[in-house]
C-alpha positions in Angstrom: 0.1 -0.3 -0.4 0.8 3.4 -0.9 0.0 6.7 0.5 -0.7 10.0 -2.3 -1.9 13.0 -1.6 -5.3 14.3 -3.5 -5.8 17.6 -4.9 -7.3 19.0 -1.7 -4.7 17.7 1.0 -6.7 15.1 2.1 -3.3 11.7 1.8 -5.4 8.4 0.6 -3.9 5.4 1.4 -4.1 3.1 -2.7 -2.2 -0.3 -3.2 0.4 -0.3 -5.3 -1.1 -3.6 -6.7 -4.1 -2.2 -8.5 -2.3 0.0 -10.7 -2.0 -0.3 -14.8 -1.2 3.8 -15.4 0.4 6.6 -14.5 -0.4 10.4 -16.6 0.7 13.3 -15.9 -0.3 16.6 -17.4 -0.5 19.7 -15.3 -1.5 16.7 -12.5 -1.1 13.9 -11.8 -4.1 10.8 -12.3 -3.6 7.7 -11.4 -5.8 5.1 -12.9 -6.4 1.4 -11.3 -7.4 -1.9 -12.7 -10.7 -0.9 -11.3 -11.4 1.8 -13.9 -11.1 4.0 -10.3 -9.2 7.4 -11.6 -7.4 9.2 -8.7 -6.1 12.5 -9.6 -2.5 13.4 -6.6 0.0 15.8 -6.2 3.3 13.6 -6.0 4.9 13.0 -9.6 5.0 10.0 -11.3 9.1 9.7 -10.8 8.2 9.9 -6.6 5.1 7.3 -7.7 7.7 5.3 -9.2 9.8 5.5 -6.6 7.0 4.7 -3.9 5.7 1.8 -6.0 9.3 0.4 -5.9 9.9 1.0 -1.9 6.5 -1.5 -1.9 7.7 -3.6 -3.5 10.8 -4.3 -1.9 8.9 -4.2 1.2 6.2 -6.5 0.5 9.7 -9.7 -1.2 7.8 -8.9 -4.6 11.5 -7.4 -6.4 13.7 -10.3 -4.7 11.6 -12.1 -6.0 11.7 -11.1 -9.5 15.8 -10.9 -9.4 15.8 -14.4 -8.7 13.7 -16.2 -10.8 15.9 -14.0 -13.2 19.0 -15.9 -11.6 17.4 -19.2 -12.0 16.0 -18.7 -15.0 18.7 -16.9 -17.2 19.0 -15.6 -20.2 
C-alpha cells in the first residue's frame, strides 16, 4: 500500500498492486485496474519510487531477481 495526496490535501492509501497507468500532465492521474481514477499531487517519479519501495517491502523485487537468476537468458 502507498499513501498519496489528493489535490484537496487529503491523504489516501491505495493498493499499489492495482495501479495500471500513471499519467502526468498538469495534474497526475492514477488509473487503477478497477477503472477508478485518482488525481494526486505527487509526480510520476515519486510514485514510481513509492511503488518500488512497496514492492521491495513485500519481497516481490527480490523474488523477481531470484527468478531471473535461476532462469537465465
